[in-house]
MDTraj code that builds the backbone (N, CA, C; nanometers):
import mdtraj as md
import numpy as np

residues = "UNK UNK UNK UNK UNK UNK UNK UNK UNK UNK UNK UNK UNK UNK UNK UNK UNK UNK UNK UNK UNK UNK UNK UNK UNK UNK UNK UNK UNK UNK UNK UNK UNK UNK UNK UNK UNK UNK UNK UNK UNK UNK UNK UNK UNK UNK UNK UNK UNK UNK UNK UNK UNK UNK UNK UNK UNK UNK UNK UNK UNK UNK UNK UNK UNK UNK UNK UNK UNK UNK UNK UNK UNK UNK UNK UNK UNK UNK UNK UNK UNK UNK UNK UNK UNK UNK UNK UNK UNK UNK UNK UNK UNK UNK UNK UNK UNK UNK UNK UNK UNK UNK UNK UNK UNK UNK UNK UNK UNK UNK UNK UNK UNK UNK UNK UNK UNK UNK UNK UNK UNK UNK UNK UNK UNK UNK UNK UNK UNK UNK UNK UNK UNK UNK UNK UNK UNK UNK UNK UNK UNK UNK UNK UNK UNK UNK UNK UNK UNK UNK UNK UNK UNK UNK UNK UNK UNK UNK UNK UNK UNK UNK UNK UNK UNK UNK UNK UNK UNK UNK UNK UNK UNK UNK UNK UNK UNK UNK UNK UNK UNK UNK UNK UNK UNK UNK UNK UNK UNK UNK UNK UNK UNK UNK UNK UNK UNK UNK UNK UNK UNK UNK UNK UNK UNK UNK UNK UNK UNK UNK UNK UNK UNK UNK UNK UNK UNK".split()
xyz = np.array([
    [14.1853, 10.4780, 5.8020],
    [14.1024, 10.5315, 5.8903],
    [13.9539, 10.5369, 5.8454],
    [13.8568, 10.5041, 5.9406],
    [13.7216, 10.4886, 5.9064],
    [13.6398, 10.5612, 6.0117],
    [13.5233, 10.6468, 5.9761],
    [13.4493, 10.7012, 6.0688],
    [13.3123, 10.7452, 5.9846],
    [13.2051, 10.7570, 6.0563],
    [13.0760, 10.7989, 5.9979],
    [13.1038, 10.9450, 5.9377],
    [13.0342, 10.9442, 5.8015],
    [13.0648, 11.0523, 5.7222],
    [13.0799, 11.1964, 5.7879],
    [12.9823, 11.2109, 5.8791],
    [12.9907, 11.3516, 5.9404],
    [13.0965, 11.3788, 6.0381],
    [13.1669, 11.2730, 6.0809],
    [13.2884, 11.2716, 6.1738],
    [13.4078, 11.2518, 6.1017],
    [13.4273, 11.2209, 5.9614],
    [13.5535, 11.1942, 5.9091],
    [13.6170, 11.3222, 5.8789],
    [13.6581, 11.4098, 5.9766],
    [13.7300, 11.5227, 5.9712],
    [13.7785, 11.5566, 6.0871],
    [13.8395, 11.6637, 6.1039],
    [13.8919, 11.7049, 6.2445],
    [14.0410, 11.6789, 6.2633],
    [14.0652, 11.6979, 6.3939],
    [14.2170, 11.6904, 6.4445],
    [14.2824, 11.5630, 6.4201],
    [14.2220, 11.4584, 6.4652],
    [14.2747, 11.3095, 6.4415],
    [14.2822, 11.2777, 6.3045],
    [14.1732, 11.2848, 6.2370],
    [14.1549, 11.2557, 6.1005],
    [14.2611, 11.3128, 6.0091],
    [14.2934, 11.4380, 6.0410],
    [14.3742, 11.5196, 5.9465],
    [14.5233, 11.5319, 6.0122],
    [14.5542, 11.4617, 6.1257],
    [14.6792, 11.4803, 6.1914],
    [14.8130, 11.4499, 6.1281],
    [14.8034, 11.3273, 6.0613],
    [14.9309, 11.2901, 5.9842],
    [14.9424, 11.3816, 5.8603],
    [14.8480, 11.4075, 5.7911],
    [14.8627, 11.4985, 5.6678],
    [14.9129, 11.6380, 5.7220],
    [14.8488, 11.6891, 5.8197],
    [14.8989, 11.8290, 5.8552],
    [15.0486, 11.8246, 5.9148],
    [15.0833, 11.7173, 5.9781],
    [15.2350, 11.6960, 6.0221],
    [15.3158, 11.6852, 5.9215],
    [15.2717, 11.6166, 5.8113],
    [15.3556, 11.6043, 5.6856],
    [15.3798, 11.7391, 5.6287],
    [15.2821, 11.8301, 5.6276],
    [15.2925, 11.9499, 5.5665],
    [15.3879, 12.0320, 5.6463],
    [15.3839, 12.0177, 5.7613],
    [15.4557, 12.1038, 5.8672],
    [15.6127, 12.0491, 5.8877],
    [15.6289, 11.9070, 5.8933],
    [15.7587, 11.8467, 5.9454],
    [15.8265, 11.7580, 5.8424],
    [15.7619, 11.7125, 5.7387],
    [15.8265, 11.6139, 5.6620],
    [15.9672, 11.6659, 5.5954],
    [16.0607, 11.5905, 5.6138],
    [16.2061, 11.6389, 5.5628],
    [16.2649, 11.7340, 5.6547],
    [16.1935, 11.7783, 5.7633],
    [16.2674, 11.8544, 5.8675],
    [16.2986, 11.7794, 5.9846],
    [16.2293, 11.6637, 6.0110],
    [16.2434, 11.5750, 6.1253],
    [16.2639, 11.4314, 6.0897],
    [16.3206, 11.3590, 6.1735],
    [16.3220, 11.2165, 6.1642],
    [16.1869, 11.1425, 6.1890],
    [16.1031, 11.1563, 6.0877],
    [15.9776, 11.0904, 6.0940],
    [15.9367, 11.0207, 5.9508],
    [15.8586, 10.9060, 5.9586],
    [15.8138, 10.8655, 5.8281],
    [15.7598, 10.9640, 5.7296],
    [15.7983, 10.9704, 5.5973],
    [15.7497, 11.0659, 5.5089],
    [15.6159, 11.0176, 5.4572],
    [15.5075, 11.1080, 5.4611],
    [15.3697, 11.0768, 5.3993],
    [15.3714, 11.1158, 5.2514],
    [15.3594, 11.0010, 5.1580],
    [15.3507, 11.0153, 5.0190],
    [15.2166, 11.0572, 4.9730],
    [15.1142, 11.0087, 5.0084],
    [14.9782, 11.0195, 4.9522],
    [14.8806, 11.0110, 5.0564],
    [14.7506, 11.0629, 5.0197],
    [14.6337, 11.0517, 5.1127],
    [14.5211, 11.0287, 5.0083],
    [14.4295, 10.9342, 5.0292],
    [14.3185, 10.9174, 4.9429],
    [14.1891, 10.8950, 5.0472],
    [14.0913, 10.9911, 4.9990],
    [13.9641, 10.9716, 5.0837],
    [13.8466, 10.9250, 4.9924],
    [13.7634, 10.8615, 5.0673],
    [13.6477, 10.8069, 5.0030],
    [13.5276, 10.8102, 5.0875],
    [13.4149, 10.8364, 5.0374],
    [13.2885, 10.8209, 5.1015],
    [13.1864, 10.7292, 5.0516],
    [13.1498, 10.6213, 5.1364],
    [13.0651, 10.5289, 5.0737],
    [12.9730, 10.4718, 5.1877],
    [12.8404, 10.4737, 5.1689],
    [12.7514, 10.3992, 5.2642],
    [12.7365, 10.4779, 5.3897],
    [12.7634, 10.6002, 5.3827],
    [12.7487, 10.6765, 5.5096],
    [12.8737, 10.6956, 5.5939],
    [12.9740, 10.6322, 5.5391],
    [13.1124, 10.6452, 5.6176],
    [13.2120, 10.6950, 5.5356],
    [13.3095, 10.7686, 5.6005],
    [13.4310, 10.8176, 5.5368],
    [13.5529, 10.7238, 5.5520],
    [13.6382, 10.7316, 5.4541],
    [13.7539, 10.6238, 5.4642],
    [13.8831, 10.7229, 5.4231],
    [13.9726, 10.6921, 5.4863],
    [14.1087, 10.7606, 5.4642],
    [14.2245, 10.6687, 5.4523],
    [14.2871, 10.6576, 5.3348],
    [14.4089, 10.5761, 5.3272],
    [14.5350, 10.6654, 5.3180],
    [14.6313, 10.6220, 5.3848],
    [14.7608, 10.7043, 5.3827],
    [14.8674, 10.6177, 5.3432],
    [14.9445, 10.6649, 5.2521],
    [15.0653, 10.5971, 5.2038],
    [15.1874, 10.6600, 5.2493],
    [15.2556, 10.5833, 5.3599],
    [15.3684, 10.6424, 5.4268],
    [15.5028, 10.5570, 5.3927],
    [15.6075, 10.6285, 5.4144],
    [15.7364, 10.5529, 5.4078],
    [15.7418, 10.4395, 5.5093],
    [15.7978, 10.3318, 5.4512],
    [15.8167, 10.1962, 5.5426],
    [15.9454, 10.2179, 5.6276],
    [15.9338, 10.1941, 5.7607],
    [16.0583, 10.2179, 5.8536],
    [16.0948, 10.0869, 5.8977],
    [16.1997, 10.0273, 5.8387],
    [16.2452, 9.8929, 5.8909],
    [16.3206, 9.8813, 6.0134],
    [16.2524, 9.9491, 6.1294],
    [16.3218, 9.9372, 6.2572],
    [16.2092, 9.8946, 6.3512],
    [16.2452, 9.8344, 6.4486],
    [16.1556, 9.8021, 6.5624],
    [16.1237, 9.9170, 6.6468],
    [16.0175, 9.9240, 6.7145],
    [15.9907, 10.0427, 6.8021],
    [16.0593, 10.0133, 6.9428],
    [16.0731, 10.0864, 7.0304],
    [16.1417, 10.0724, 7.1609],
    [16.0607, 9.9723, 7.2338],
    [15.9247, 9.9648, 7.2380],
    [15.8421, 9.8869, 7.3115],
    [15.7216, 9.8695, 7.2205],
    [15.6664, 9.7196, 7.2458],
    [15.5400, 9.7069, 7.1785],
    [15.4154, 9.7651, 7.2554],
    [15.4488, 9.8081, 7.3791],
    [15.3426, 9.8811, 7.4519],
    [15.3874, 10.0158, 7.4978],
    [15.3031, 10.1135, 7.5087],
    [15.3422, 10.2456, 7.5494],
    [15.4200, 10.2433, 7.6814],
    [15.3774, 10.1520, 7.7666],
    [15.4538, 10.1434, 7.9130],
    [15.5750, 10.0578, 7.8771],
    [15.6932, 10.1370, 7.9234],
    [15.8321, 10.0516, 7.8908],
    [15.8485, 9.9509, 8.0182],
    [15.8935, 9.8408, 7.9775],
    [15.9105, 9.7424, 8.0682],
    [16.0423, 9.7650, 8.1559],
    [16.0595, 9.7020, 8.2768],
    [16.1645, 9.7254, 8.3576],
    [16.3084, 9.6988, 8.2771],
    [16.2970, 9.5983, 8.1917],
    [16.4309, 9.5509, 8.1451],
    [16.4444, 9.6054, 8.0158],
    [16.3912, 9.7241, 7.9760],
    [16.4072, 9.7836, 7.8504],
    [16.5480, 9.8239, 7.8304],
    [16.5940, 9.8184, 7.7127],
    [16.7198, 9.8592, 7.6649],
    [16.7383, 10.0119, 7.6530],
    [16.8366, 10.0715, 7.7257],
    [16.8606, 10.2204, 7.7042],
    [16.9385, 10.2451, 7.5921],
    [16.8750, 10.3454, 7.4979],
    [16.9497, 10.3718, 7.3734],
    [17.0698, 10.4522, 7.4104],
    [17.1443, 10.4563, 7.3048],
    [17.2973, 10.5280, 7.3188],
    [17.2656, 10.6790, 7.3092],
    [17.3745, 10.7501, 7.3384],
    [17.3630, 10.8992, 7.3509],
    [17.3269, 10.9656, 7.2259],
    [17.3615, 10.9117, 7.1155],
    [17.3160, 10.9732, 6.9747],
    [17.1817, 10.9757, 6.9544],
    [17.1053, 10.8515, 7.0125],
    [16.9556, 10.8469, 6.9890],
    [16.9003, 10.9613, 7.0704],
    [16.9369, 10.9823, 7.1928],
    [16.8950, 11.0948, 7.2779],
    [16.9108, 11.2225, 7.2190],
    [17.0141, 11.2554, 7.1685],
    [17.0436, 11.3770, 7.0877],
    [16.9560, 11.4180, 6.9842],
    [16.9496, 11.3127, 6.8942],
    [16.8476, 11.3108, 6.7743],
    [16.7104, 11.3407, 6.8222],
    [16.6669, 11.2608, 6.9334],
    [16.5214, 11.2928, 6.9943],
    [16.5067, 11.4368, 7.0343],
    [16.6163, 11.4803, 7.1201],
    [16.6136, 11.6240, 7.1676],
    [16.6093, 11.7232, 7.0559],
    [16.6950, 11.7051, 6.9601],
    [16.6882, 11.8113, 6.8421],
    [16.5419, 11.8151, 6.7688],
    [16.4949, 11.6883, 6.7512],
    [16.3521, 11.6779, 6.6737],
    [16.2525, 11.7410, 6.7603],
    [16.2428, 11.7191, 6.8997],
    [16.1433, 11.7731, 6.9794],
    [16.1553, 11.9316, 6.9905],
    [16.2867, 11.9774, 6.9862],
    [16.3055, 12.1283, 6.9886],
    [16.2485, 12.1817, 6.8703],
    [16.2745, 12.1294, 6.7559],
    [16.2264, 12.1700, 6.6330],
    [16.0686, 12.1765, 6.6182],
    [16.0056, 12.0672, 6.6790],
    [15.8664, 12.0544, 6.6943],
    [15.8224, 12.1663, 6.7727],
    [15.8853, 12.1970, 6.8952],
    [15.8395, 12.2899, 6.9916],
    [15.8308, 12.4352, 6.9158],
    [15.9232, 12.4608, 6.8353],
    [15.9459, 12.5976, 6.7956],
    [15.8513, 12.6195, 6.6720],
    [15.7789, 12.5141, 6.6211],
    [15.6893, 12.5285, 6.4902],
    [15.5607, 12.5895, 6.5355],
    [15.5199, 12.6539, 6.4322],
    [15.3716, 12.7239, 6.4679],
    [15.2571, 12.6425, 6.3979],
    [15.1546, 12.6202, 6.4948],
    [15.0434, 12.5497, 6.4630],
    [14.9234, 12.6064, 6.5251],
    [14.8005, 12.6007, 6.4728],
    [14.6719, 12.6392, 6.5253],
    [14.6131, 12.5165, 6.5889],
    [14.6628, 12.3853, 6.5757],
    [14.6070, 12.2766, 6.6274],
    [14.6342, 12.2637, 6.7874],
    [14.5420, 12.2006, 6.8511],
    [14.5525, 12.2052, 7.0067],
    [14.5521, 12.0706, 7.0543],
    [14.6553, 12.0246, 7.1404],
    [14.6791, 11.8822, 7.1931],
    [14.6184, 11.8871, 7.3324],
    [14.6289, 11.9983, 7.4041],
    [14.5868, 12.0124, 7.5541],
    [14.5169, 12.1417, 7.5635],
    [14.4263, 12.1431, 7.6495],
    [14.3353, 12.2777, 7.6953],
    [14.3445, 12.2880, 7.8375],
    [14.3540, 12.4229, 7.8683],
    [14.3357, 12.4470, 8.0108],
    [14.2111, 12.4051, 8.0844],
    [14.1008, 12.4127, 7.9831],
    [13.9697, 12.3785, 8.0452],
    [13.9595, 12.2381, 8.0804],
    [14.0453, 12.1518, 8.0035],
    [14.0494, 12.0016, 8.0308],
    [14.1114, 11.9949, 8.1802],
    [14.2126, 12.0440, 8.1869],
    [14.2943, 12.0476, 8.3184],
    [14.1989, 12.0976, 8.4425],
    [14.1338, 12.2005, 8.4278],
    [14.0628, 12.2460, 8.5353],
    [13.9469, 12.1584, 8.5782],
    [13.8918, 12.0720, 8.4631],
    [13.7898, 11.9807, 8.5049],
    [13.8438, 11.8636, 8.5659],
    [13.9616, 11.8077, 8.5162],
    [14.0029, 11.6640, 8.5483],
    [14.1151, 11.6567, 8.6492],
    [14.2066, 11.7552, 8.6774],
    [14.3053, 11.7429, 8.7715],
    [14.2382, 11.7454, 8.9138],
    [14.1311, 11.8030, 8.9596],
    [14.0648, 11.7950, 9.0698],
    [14.0162, 11.6568, 9.0925],
    [13.9685, 11.5927, 8.9967],
    [13.8940, 11.4736, 9.0058],
    [14.0042, 11.3526, 9.0267],
    [14.1213, 11.3618, 8.9507],
    [14.2045, 11.2407, 8.9610],
    [14.3276, 11.2773, 9.0691],
    [14.3547, 11.3983, 9.0924],
    [14.4632, 11.4337, 9.1902],
    [14.4253, 11.5000, 9.3159],
    [14.2889, 11.5259, 9.3213],
    [14.2271, 11.5914, 9.4410],
    [14.3065, 11.7127, 9.4767],
    [14.3268, 11.7918, 9.3792],
    [14.3851, 11.9386, 9.4021],
    [14.3519, 12.0161, 9.2880],
    [14.3595, 12.1535, 9.2895],
    [14.3382, 12.2413, 9.1891],
    [14.4215, 12.2200, 9.0725],
    [14.3717, 12.2507, 8.9490],
    [14.4671, 12.2332, 8.8427],
    [14.5542, 12.3538, 8.8345],
    [14.6874, 12.3236, 8.7921],
    [14.7861, 12.4317, 8.7753],
    [14.7423, 12.5174, 8.6545],
    [14.7985, 12.6385, 8.6541],
    [14.7694, 12.7161, 8.5358],
    [14.8828, 12.7122, 8.4413],
    [14.8502, 12.6772, 8.3119],
    [14.9380, 12.6592, 8.2168],
    [14.9770, 12.7903, 8.1558],
    [15.0955, 12.8409, 8.1838],
    [15.1412, 12.9741, 8.1328],
    [15.2301, 12.9764, 8.0137],
    [15.2842, 12.8668, 7.9785],
    [15.3658, 12.8570, 7.8690],
    [15.3448, 12.7505, 7.7829],
    [15.3349, 12.7616, 7.6526],
    [15.2812, 12.6628, 7.5575],
    [15.3849, 12.6526, 7.4435],
    [15.3706, 12.5344, 7.3784],
    [15.4648, 12.5083, 7.2542],
    [15.4032, 12.3972, 7.1812],
    [15.4448, 12.3782, 7.0599],
    [15.3891, 12.2540, 6.9826],
    [15.4681, 12.1274, 7.0309],
    [15.3654, 12.0308, 7.0341],
    [15.4121, 11.8898, 7.0912],
    [15.3586, 11.7970, 7.0015],
    [15.4454, 11.6772, 6.9972],
    [15.3952, 11.5564, 6.9328],
    [15.2635, 11.5040, 6.9706],
    [15.2443, 11.5183, 7.0996],
    [15.1209, 11.4849, 7.1731],
    [15.1073, 11.3474, 7.2279],
    [15.1764, 11.2524, 7.1770],
    [15.1576, 11.1145, 7.2176],
    [15.3062, 11.0387, 7.2146],
    [15.3878, 11.1016, 7.2792],
    [15.5364, 11.0497, 7.2776],
    [15.5581, 10.9543, 7.3886],
    [15.5475, 10.8318, 7.3488],
    [15.5744, 10.6994, 7.4268],
    [15.6582, 10.6242, 7.3553],
    [15.7082, 10.5188, 7.4173],
    [15.8208, 10.4210, 7.3605],
    [15.7716, 10.3450, 7.2478],
    [15.6342, 10.3195, 7.2315],
    [15.5846, 10.2456, 7.1187],
    [15.5707, 10.3429, 6.9991],
    [15.5872, 10.4770, 7.0150],
    [15.5985, 10.5715, 6.9091],
    [15.7262, 10.6057, 6.8619],
    [15.8341, 10.5427, 6.9073],
    [15.9695, 10.5861, 6.8802],
    [16.0493, 10.4406, 6.8391],
    [16.1200, 10.4556, 6.7323],
    [16.1891, 10.3437, 6.6768],
    [16.3295, 10.3293, 6.7700],
    [16.3765, 10.2086, 6.7787],
    [16.4872, 10.1865, 6.8693],
    [16.6274, 10.2258, 6.8230],
    [16.6398, 10.2438, 6.6997],
    [16.7728, 10.2605, 6.6407],
    [16.7990, 10.4173, 6.6003],
    [16.6983, 10.4836, 6.5480],
    [16.7507, 10.6185, 6.4795],
    [16.7300, 10.7394, 6.5748],
    [16.6191, 10.7738, 6.6438],
    [16.4818, 10.7173, 6.6379],
    [16.4020, 10.7864, 6.5512],
    [16.3096, 10.7257, 6.4857],
    [16.1911, 10.7776, 6.4106],
    [16.0827, 10.8100, 6.5103],
    [16.0286, 10.9319, 6.4840],
    [15.8928, 10.9488, 6.5714],
    [15.7615, 10.9249, 6.4810],
    [15.7011, 10.8426, 6.5429],
    [15.5645, 10.7800, 6.4569],
    [15.4510, 10.8403, 6.5129],
    [15.3419, 10.8151, 6.4268],
    [15.1933, 10.8487, 6.4800],
    [15.1750, 10.9929, 6.5255],
    [15.1499, 11.0883, 6.4286],
    [15.1293, 11.2207, 6.4537],
    [14.9811, 11.2691, 6.4528],
    [14.8969, 11.1852, 6.4678],
    [14.7522, 11.2208, 6.4627],
    [14.7206, 11.3316, 6.5653],
    [14.7759, 11.3366, 6.6871],
    [14.7359, 11.4187, 6.7929],
    [14.8273, 11.5369, 6.8140],
    [14.9179, 11.5752, 6.7136],
    [15.0096, 11.6803, 6.7519],
    [14.9317, 11.8146, 6.7685],
    [14.9903, 11.9032, 6.8439],
    [14.9344, 12.0494, 6.8649],
    [14.9930, 12.1164, 6.9750],
    [14.9410, 12.2247, 7.0132],
    [14.9801, 12.3030, 7.1327],
    [14.9567, 12.2390, 7.2727],
    [15.0522, 12.2411, 7.3447],
    [15.0557, 12.1755, 7.4777],
    [15.1453, 12.2482, 7.5646],
    [15.1225, 12.2296, 7.7022],
    [15.2226, 12.2953, 7.7969],
    [15.3602, 12.2632, 7.7611],
    [15.4574, 12.3634, 7.7857],
    [15.5956, 12.3362, 7.7653],
    [15.6454, 12.2216, 7.8469],
    [15.7161, 12.1350, 7.7791],
    [15.7671, 12.0136, 7.8425],
    [15.6713, 11.8929, 7.8440],
    [15.5701, 11.9088, 7.7672],
    [15.4618, 11.8054, 7.7531],
    [15.5191, 11.6782, 7.7032],
    [15.5910, 11.6690, 7.5992],
    [15.6430, 11.5590, 7.5343],
    [15.7418, 11.4858, 7.6185],
    [15.8298, 11.5585, 7.6806],
    [15.9246, 11.4727, 7.7732],
    [15.8512, 11.4250, 7.8900],
    [15.7502, 11.5089, 7.9366],
    [15.6689, 11.4620, 8.0524],
    [15.5944, 11.3281, 8.0167],
    [15.5465, 11.3185, 7.9064],
    [15.4802, 11.1944, 7.8634],
    [15.5748, 11.0808, 7.8528],
    [15.6889, 11.0990, 7.7878],
    [15.7907, 11.0040, 7.7694],
    [15.8420, 10.9578, 7.9269],
    [15.8529, 11.0412, 7.9957],
    [15.8889, 11.0095, 8.1390],
    [15.7898, 10.9299, 8.1990],
    [15.6601, 10.9796, 8.1907],
    [15.5492, 10.8935, 8.2834],
    [15.5515, 10.7414, 8.2296],
    [15.5588, 10.7454, 8.0920],
    [15.5521, 10.6015, 8.0258],
    [15.6666, 10.5172, 8.0598],
    [15.7811, 10.5688, 8.1037],
    [15.9061, 10.5009, 8.1344],
    [15.9383, 10.4830, 8.2880],
    [15.8434, 10.5145, 8.3761],
    [15.8650, 10.5127, 8.5079],
    [15.9055, 10.3752, 8.5727],
    [15.8580, 10.2607, 8.4970],
    [15.8969, 10.1328, 8.5459],
    [16.0214, 10.0883, 8.4957],
    [16.0842, 10.1680, 8.4059],
    [16.2224, 10.1483, 8.3659],
    [16.3207, 10.2511, 8.4134],
    [16.3756, 10.2450, 8.5360],
    [16.4426, 10.3636, 8.5910],
    [16.5603, 10.4174, 8.5284],
    [16.6323, 10.3239, 8.4649],
    [16.7583, 10.3749, 8.3599],
    [16.7077, 10.4568, 8.2520],
    [16.6023, 10.4160, 8.1841],
    [16.5577, 10.5011, 8.0798],
    [16.4989, 10.6237, 8.1307],
    [16.4299, 10.6216, 8.2330],
    [16.3666, 10.7348, 8.2851],
    [16.4690, 10.8331, 8.3286],
    [16.5765, 10.7950, 8.3802],
    [16.6833, 10.8720, 8.4237],
    [16.7372, 10.9412, 8.2922],
    [16.7536, 10.8740, 8.1758],
    [16.8034, 10.9527, 8.0561],
    [16.6969, 11.0427, 8.0025],
    [16.5684, 11.0215, 8.0288],
    [16.4726, 11.1292, 7.9930],
    [16.5035, 11.2448, 8.0647],
    [16.5145, 11.2289, 8.2060],
    [16.5348, 11.3506, 8.2896],
    [16.6635, 11.4270, 8.2455],
    [16.7748, 11.3484, 8.2143],
    [16.8923, 11.4119, 8.1736],
    [16.8871, 11.4768, 8.0581],
    [16.8156, 11.4341, 7.9465],
    [16.8078, 11.4880, 7.8136],
    [16.7112, 11.6128, 7.8120],
    [16.6134, 11.6098, 7.9093],
    [16.5262, 11.7051, 7.8989],
    [16.5098, 11.7869, 8.0417],
    [16.6062, 11.8640, 8.0630],
    [16.6097, 11.9392, 8.1942],
    [16.4738, 12.0256, 8.2253],
    [16.4164, 12.0596, 8.1272],
    [16.2777, 12.1273, 8.1518],
    [16.2061, 12.0487, 8.2566],
    [16.2089, 11.9316, 8.2701],
    [16.1255, 11.8509, 8.3736],
    [16.1466, 11.9100, 8.5093],
    [16.2767, 11.9551, 8.5251],
    [16.3189, 12.0053, 8.6698],
    [16.2728, 12.1478, 8.6944],
    [16.2000, 12.2062, 8.5986],
    [16.1598, 12.3408, 8.6184],
    [16.0084, 12.3619, 8.6618],
    [15.9630, 12.4800, 8.6914],
    [15.8109, 12.4837, 8.7305],
    [15.7450, 12.4616, 8.5966],
    [15.7568, 12.5041, 8.4863],
    [15.6763, 12.4666, 8.3833],
    [15.6772, 12.3127, 8.3388],
    [15.7843, 12.2564, 8.3741],
    [15.7942, 12.1108, 8.3543],
    [15.7211, 12.0341, 8.4450],
    [15.7275, 12.0792, 8.5820],
    [15.6379, 12.0284, 8.6823],
    [15.4696, 12.0350, 8.6346],
    [15.4325, 12.1436, 8.5976],
    [15.2988, 12.1577, 8.5449],
    [15.2694, 12.0672, 8.4279],
    [15.3528, 12.0458, 8.3344],
    [15.3551, 11.9533, 8.2244],
    [15.3265, 11.8126, 8.2738],
    [15.4140, 11.7675, 8.3777],
    [15.3957, 11.6429, 8.4354],
    [15.2680, 11.6287, 8.5141],
    [15.2275, 11.7222, 8.5937],
    [15.0823, 11.7100, 8.6545],
    [14.9768, 11.6758, 8.5450],
    [14.9923, 11.7658, 8.4273],
    [14.8811, 11.7378, 8.3247],
    [14.8806, 11.5986, 8.2754],
    [15.0079, 11.5514, 8.2466],
    [15.0291, 11.4086, 8.1747],
    [14.9773, 11.3029, 8.2788],
    [15.0049, 11.3229, 8.4083],
    [14.9724, 11.2314, 8.5091],
    [14.8221, 11.2045, 8.5104],
    [14.7564, 11.3283, 8.5065],
    [14.6108, 11.3249, 8.5168],
    [14.5524, 11.2515, 8.4009],
    [14.6139, 11.2718, 8.2724],
    [14.5704, 11.2173, 8.1680],
    [14.5852, 11.0584, 8.1700],
    [14.6965, 11.0160, 8.2156],
    [14.7125, 10.8806, 8.2257],
    [14.6388, 10.8043, 8.3324],
    [14.6117, 10.8834, 8.4473],
    [14.5252, 10.8226, 8.5562],
    [14.3734, 10.8080, 8.5080],
    [14.3385, 10.9200, 8.4328],
    [14.1988, 10.9006, 8.3650],
    [14.1937, 10.7919, 8.2604],
    [14.2918, 10.7831, 8.1931],
    [14.2978, 10.6506, 8.0967],
    [14.2945, 10.5120, 8.1842],
    [14.3768, 10.5198, 8.2889],
    [14.3684, 10.3919, 8.3828],
    [14.2421, 10.3645, 8.4329],
    [14.1665, 10.4808, 8.4658],
    [14.0300, 10.4574, 8.5276],
    [13.9213, 10.3805, 8.4152],
    [13.9738, 10.3804, 8.3023],
    [13.9009, 10.3126, 8.1904],
    [13.9633, 10.1831, 8.1457],
    [14.0631, 10.1420, 8.2261],
    [14.1168, 10.0154, 8.2236],
    [14.2490, 10.0152, 8.1473],
    [14.3154, 10.1246, 8.0987],
    [14.4419, 10.1278, 8.0341],
    [14.5584, 10.1253, 8.1271],
    [14.6441, 10.0403, 8.1078],
    [14.7764, 10.0368, 8.1716],
    [14.7638, 10.0566, 8.3225],
    [14.6903, 9.9533, 8.4008],
    [14.6874, 9.9743, 8.5451],
    [14.8165, 9.9508, 8.6187],
    [14.9045, 9.8842, 8.5368],
    [15.0369, 9.8565, 8.5991],
    [15.1144, 9.9969, 8.6316],
    [15.0759, 10.0964, 8.5641],
    [15.1593, 10.2184, 8.5710],
    [15.1019, 10.3062, 8.6941],
    [14.9759, 10.2834, 8.7387],
    [14.9066, 10.3749, 8.8484],
    [14.9894, 10.4089, 8.9611],
    [15.0530, 10.2983, 9.0308],
    [15.1275, 10.3294, 9.1606],
    [15.2506, 10.4106, 9.1331],
    [15.3253, 10.4090, 9.0238],
    [15.4353, 10.4828, 8.9875],
    [15.3893, 10.6250, 8.9561],
    [15.2742, 10.6441, 8.8894],
    [15.2084, 10.7703, 8.8680],
    [15.1903, 10.8434, 9.0072],
    [15.1382, 10.7734, 9.0834],
    [15.0918, 10.8358, 9.2087],
    [15.2248, 10.8644, 9.2927],
    [15.3163, 10.7941, 9.2835],
    [15.4450, 10.8209, 9.3450],
    [15.5067, 10.9441, 9.2859],
    [15.4959, 10.9612, 9.1629],
    [15.5498, 11.0867, 9.1010],
    [15.4862, 11.1987, 9.1382],
    [15.3440, 11.1903, 9.1492],
    [15.2695, 11.3152, 9.1943],
    [15.3092, 11.3646, 9.3392],
    [15.3382, 11.2713, 9.4269],
    [15.3820, 11.2979, 9.5442],
    [15.5093, 11.3792, 9.5511],
    [15.5936, 11.3356, 9.4539],
    [15.7399, 11.4065, 9.4521],
    [15.7097, 11.5526, 9.3942],
    [15.6151, 11.5770, 9.3073],
    [15.5786, 11.6993, 9.2442],
    [15.5084, 11.8075, 9.3258],
    [15.4208, 11.7518, 9.4113],
    [15.3281, 11.8473, 9.4793],
    [15.3831, 11.8513, 9.6259],
])
top = md.Topology()
chain = top.add_chain()
for i, resn in enumerate(residues, 1):
    res = top.add_residue(resn, chain, resSeq=i)
    for name in ("N", "CA", "C"):
        top.add_atom(name, md.element.get_by_symbol(name[0]), res)
traj = md.Trajectory(xyz[None], top)
């Protein structure tokens, strides 16, 4: 990673290291072996040496394609167990804030933001490109932190909407999505992805996200 010297710190910069301290050898994730920082010419540099995982990811893109292969039952059980362990872990890092929802849900969904009443620790960026296809390993922990209950399953569902069989397995594995707190988490995630789409990211997902909003509200 590279950033101006005065910005070479904070949540994203420290994410993988903090995740290693909290989760390595407890979860199916690449182990972080070493970190080296350097400042030169007004810029900070961080190099991370991580375990090599010889498995392909579920998708080269966060958005799952309609013809995606649905993993076997053992894959889903492993993912559920790891996300349960993450959720129960204590951290002062923050992935989602109520203030962000209050500002952005009205803009992108034309309705007041829901109040987030239940929180847990989340991976924070759980999509098919951050999951390996065989085990699964959970990759890329830069953004983990406190989020609405059900946030990780909601994120995985949203990115899987174009692959109905995979999305059905997400719903079956994570029944929290059918609860009120799960509905709130989905509204937050949909708002995030519509905001991202407004900047040009994954426009192919917008229609499915809008359909999901109508089902939720």
